[in-house]
DRENLUM-937999 format. One line per 8 residues: number of its first residue (from 1); their letters; for each residue x, y, z of C-alpha. Coordinates in steps of 0.05 Angstrom, whole numbers. Last residue first. Example, Ala and Ser with C-alpha at 12.3 -4.5 7.8 and 13.67 -1.06 7.14 Angstrom:
<rs>
2	SA	273/-21/143 ~ 246/-90/156
</rs>
This chain:
<rs>
364	NENELKKI	-168/1078/-738 ~ -144/1027/-687 ~ -213/1029/-653 ~ -248/1017/-719 ~ -202/959/-736 ~ -215/928/-668 ~ -290/933/-680 ~ -281/891/-743
356	NIYFWLTV	-242/840/-702 ~ -297/835/-649 ~ -351/825/-702 ~ -314/768/-738 ~ -297/734/-672 ~ -370/738/-653 ~ -392/707/-719 ~ -340/651/-716
348	FLLYYATF	-357/635/-643 ~ -432/637/-656 ~ -424/590/-716 ~ -382/540/-674 ~ -438/546/-622 ~ -492/520/-669 ~ -547/520/-615 ~ -578/588/-625
340	YNHNTLLF	-565/590/-700 ~ -596/521/-714 ~ -643/547/-770 ~ -599/533/-831 ~ -606/552/-905 ~ -613/628/-903 ~ -566/630/-843 ~ -511/599/-887
332	LFQAIFLM	-522/656/-937 ~ -509/707/-882 ~ -448/673/-852 ~ -411/661/-917 ~ -430/731/-943 ~ -405/763/-878 ~ -341/723/-879 ~ -327/746/-950
324	IFQPNKKF	-342/818/-930 ~ -292/809/-873 ~ -238/776/-915 ~ -232/839/-957 ~ -189/873/-903 ~ -151/931/-934 ~ -200/951/-989 ~ -262/921/-957
316	HELSKKLL	-259/959/-891 ~ -322/1001/-900 ~ -357/943/-934 ~ -346/898/-874 ~ -370/953/-827 ~ -436/961/-864 ~ -447/885/-872 ~ -434/870/-798
308	VFQFALFI	-478/928/-776 ~ -534/905/-823 ~ -530/835/-794 ~ -538/863/-724 ~ -598/904/-747 ~ -628/841/-777 ~ -624/806/-710 ~ -655/865/-674
300	AIAIIGAE	-712/869/-725 ~ -721/793/-722 ~ -732/796/-646 ~ -780/854/-648 ~ -820/825/-706 ~ -838/757/-678 ~ -808/707/-629 ~ -819/637/-658
292	GIIFLFTN	-835/651/-731 ~ -794/715/-733 ~ -733/677/-707 ~ -741/614/-750 ~ -757/653/-813 ~ -692/691/-805 ~ -653/628/-786 ~ -676/589/-848
284	HPGIRYVG	-680/513/-851 ~ -755/519/-835 ~ -757/465/-781 ~ -786/395/-791 ~ -851/360/-771 ~ -892/423/-775 ~ -923/471/-724 ~ -873/441/-674
276	NGQFSGYG	-850/370/-686 ~ -780/393/-706 ~ -768/466/-688 ~ -810/524/-711 ~ -859/520/-653 ~ -805/506/-601 ~ -809/574/-568 ~ -871/613/-586
268	NGFIPKDL	-915/626/-647 ~ -889/696/-660 ~ -896/759/-618 ~ -918/808/-672 ~ -925/765/-736 ~ -974/713/-710 ~ -1017/687/-768 ~ -969/715/-820
260	IYDYFIAW	-912/672/-792 ~ -954/609/-792 ~ -975/624/-864 ~ -903/631/-887 ~ -879/566/-855 ~ -890/516/-912 ~ -860/565/-962 ~ -792/559/-929
252	TKTRSDEN	-788/485/-944 ~ -803/496/-1018 ~ -750/550/-1020 ~ -699/504/-988 ~ -702/454/-1045 ~ -706/381/-1026 ~ -705/365/-1100 ~ -692/427/-1142
244	LENTDVKE	-629/400/-1174 ~ -662/333/-1187 ~ -720/366/-1222 ~ -672/411/-1260 ~ -637/350/-1290 ~ -571/380/-1314 ~ -553/375/-1388 ~ -479/369/-1402
236	NLVINELQ	-425/422/-1396 ~ -374/372/-1371 ~ -365/411/-1306 ~ -440/421/-1297 ~ -454/348/-1313 ~ -401/325/-1263 ~ -431/369/-1208 ~ -501/342/-1220
228	KFRMANLQ	-475/271/-1222 ~ -438/282/-1156 ~ -502/309/-1126 ~ -543/248/-1147 ~ -491/195/-1131 ~ -466/221/-1064 ~ -392/204/-1066 ~ -368/134/-1049
220	LEKSFSIM	-298/161/-1036 ~ -265/101/-1071 ~ -314/106/-1129 ~ -306/182/-1137 ~ -230/180/-1136 ~ -216/210/-1205 ~ -278/253/-1206 ~ -261/282/-1137
212	IIIVLAGL	-189/295/-1157 ~ -211/329/-1222 ~ -260/372/-1181 ~ -204/395/-1134 ~ -158/410/-1193 ~ -214/453/-1224 ~ -220/491/-1159 ~ -145/504/-1159
204	IFVRANKL	-151/530/-1230 ~ -208/574/-1206 ~ -161/599/-1151 ~ -115/624/-1207 ~ -164/681/-1219 ~ -134/712/-1157 ~ -83/745/-1202 ~ -139/792/-1224
196	SIKLSILN	-130/827/-1157 ~ -177/852/-1103 ~ -238/855/-1149 ~ -220/785/-1172 ~ -227/763/-1099 ~ -301/782/-1103 ~ -311/731/-1158 ~ -276/680/-1114
188	VLLWILIF	-321/695/-1056 ~ -383/689/-1099 ~ -361/621/-1128 ~ -346/593/-1059 ~ -412/621/-1034 ~ -451/582/-1086 ~ -410/518/-1076 ~ -418/522/-1001
180	TRSFTLFG	-493/533/-1005 ~ -500/473/-1052 ~ -467/431/-997 ~ -434/371/-1030 ~ -395/362/-965 ~ -337/337/-1007 ~ -336/403/-1044 ~ -322/440/-979
172	ALSFIFQG	-266/392/-959 ~ -232/402/-1026 ~ -241/477/-1025 ~ -219/486/-953 ~ -158/442/-965 ~ -137/477/-1029 ~ -150/548/-1004 ~ -111/532/-940
164	LIRIRANP	-51/505/-978 ~ -53/567/-1022 ~ -54/614/-962 ~ -1/574/-925 ~ 45/579/-985 ~ 30/653/-996 ~ 44/675/-924 ~ 3/739/-915
156	IAYTLAYG	-60/704/-890 ~ -121/751/-892 ~ -146/723/-958 ~ -144/654/-926 ~ -200/677/-880 ~ -252/669/-934 ~ -231/597/-944 ~ -236/584/-869
148	SICIFGAA	-307/612/-868 ~ -323/570/-930 ~ -298/506/-898 ~ -333/518/-831 ~ -399/533/-866 ~ -392/470/-909 ~ -382/429/-845 ~ -450/454/-821
140	NPDIYFGG	-480/433/-888 ~ -447/365/-884 ~ -479/351/-815 ~ -433/306/-773 ~ -392/369/-754 ~ -327/332/-737 ~ -324/306/-808 ~ -387/325/-848
132	YRGYNDPF	-384/283/-911 ~ -435/272/-965 ~ -432/202/-996 ~ -492/174/-959 ~ -466/104/-969 ~ -406/115/-925 ~ -332/131/-930 ~ -290/128/-866
124	FVANIIVS	-217/134/-886 ~ -218/181/-946 ~ -285/217/-936 ~ -280/226/-860 ~ -206/246/-866 ~ -227/299/-917 ~ -282/325/-871 ~ -234/325/-812
116	SAGIFLFW	-188/371/-852 ~ -242/425/-851 ~ -243/426/-775 ~ -167/427/-772 ~ -165/486/-821 ~ -219/522/-781 ~ -175/517/-719 ~ -115/538/-761
108	FMEKKNTN	-149/600/-789 ~ -175/622/-720 ~ -103/619/-693 ~ -76/657/-753 ~ -130/710/-747 ~ -115/726/-675 ~ -153/700/-615 ~ -150/746/-554
100	NLIEGAFI	-216/780/-568 ~ -245/711/-582 ~ -230/687/-512 ~ -255/750/-478 ~ -318/751/-521 ~ -336/679/-503 ~ -357/698/-431 ~ -421/740/-433
92	AVILFKFM	-454/723/-500 ~ -429/651/-500 ~ -454/641/-428 ~ -521/671/-448 ~ -527/622/-507 ~ -515/565/-458 ~ -565/594/-408 ~ -622/597/-459
84	RSIYDSAG	-606/528/-487 ~ -610/495/-419 ~ -673/533/-398 ~ -710/515/-462 ~ -689/442/-460 ~ -709/437/-386 ~ -778/466/-403 ~ -791/409/-451
76	VNLNFQLG	-809/420/-524 ~ -873/388/-550 ~ -913/435/-505 ~ -895/494/-549 ~ -887/553/-502 ~ -911/623/-510 ~ -877/675/-467 ~ -812/638/-480
68	AIVYYSAW	-809/664/-551 ~ -808/735/-524 ~ -755/723/-470 ~ -712/676/-511 ~ -710/716/-575 ~ -707/788/-553 ~ -663/775/-493 ~ -613/731/-529
60	ILLFWRSP	-609/777/-590 ~ -597/836/-544 ~ -544/798/-505 ~ -511/778/-570 ~ -509/850/-593 ~ -482/874/-526 ~ -426/823/-529 ~ -397/813/-460
52	KMSKSVAA	-322/826/-454 ~ -299/795/-389 ~ -234/802/-351 ~ -199/769/-293 ~ -160/728/-344 ~ -165/667/-299 ~ -240/679/-288 ~ -253/694/-362
44	YAIMLLFS	-217/631/-382 ~ -255/590/-330 ~ -323/615/-356 ~ -307/594/-427 ~ -278/528/-403 ~ -341/515/-363 ~ -381/522/-428 ~ -340/468/-464
36	LSSVISGV	-342/424/-402 ~ -418/424/-401 ~ -419/401/-474 ~ -367/347/-460 ~ -408/320/-402 ~ -473/322/-442 ~ -442/287/-501 ~ -413/233/-455
28	AGGFVSLG	-481/219/-425 ~ -519/224/-491 ~ -479/173/-531 ~ -406/157/-548 ~ -401/172/-622 ~ -458/220/-637 ~ -461/254/-568 ~ -386/260/-560
20	ITPFNLIT	-379/285/-632 ~ -435/336/-619 ~ -398/360/-556 ~ -331/363/-593 ~ -354/413/-647 ~ -284/432/-672 ~ -302/506/-662 ~ -329/494/-592
12	FGLALYKL	-283/443/-558 ~ -222/468/-596 ~ -234/542/-581 ~ -245/528/-507 ~ -184/482/-504 ~ -142/533/-541 ~ -163/589/-493 ~ -153/546/-431
4	TRNM	-83/528/-453 ~ -67/600/-471 ~ -89/626/-404 ~ -50/573/-366
</rs>
């Protein structure tokens, strides 16, 4: 019973079933599946007769939702605020028990399934957009899942499974055409050389992935502009810097700097840095999002949590290099995405990461 509930809770959240329900079947089904995913977390804790609330998540919850809620953007309904506040609280209180009992192999396979959905999306359901997100709809979100799984392959002792994972996560990640994924993929592989020079062979695997993409580019209907950029880089041809900088995150971030400087202490209030707040889109940056809506106290607590993750990852680098890789994946993703409080697959991966680092400390 416990295992079934655990796998259901992990599947619903990490495989992003609520968003699939919303996107494919509409709001009613999406709402039911979303509610069920949170009920599964509570049910697992009830059956296990144990809870492991995350103090860091509770601090982040309190600092963001309480302070941001003091000032309310009228474009965002109160029901939306209350719903998101309680959902994050449920994750902070009840998800810890599930993730504490989830080993690295189980997390690996759930991420593997998530990444495989991107490949299935590209092969069997190609579209004109040419960037694929699988279960995650958003290619950038899928890119995070792929790079997290890729980082975790370095903790898998079985060589065949590790190589299979690296191939699938790489292929799926490149199919998202997420620039963040490609950057982190390169960083992670450079770090892997510090572990062993034998890991240089992953660059051969990366080359194989790119050859496959070039060979089947028409069938996969790959995004023309980003595929051209990738092809030019591979063939050592001139890359159009104007195209490369189009829709650049730094330009988006710059829009919000003045709003942050206007109200740095307590922020601009809940909803202000979401779509149709102070601007028509969000900042695509979790750090700007938090300080923009809830001010200095909230961002200080969030940054302290990131510092703890980084410090502990570096302390265990020699024996567990996957943690610094997971940290880099999570941190750089946060620099390009502002949906931290509603991206529950991200919260699960981050909390699992923190719990397992704490386990290493306790063992030592």
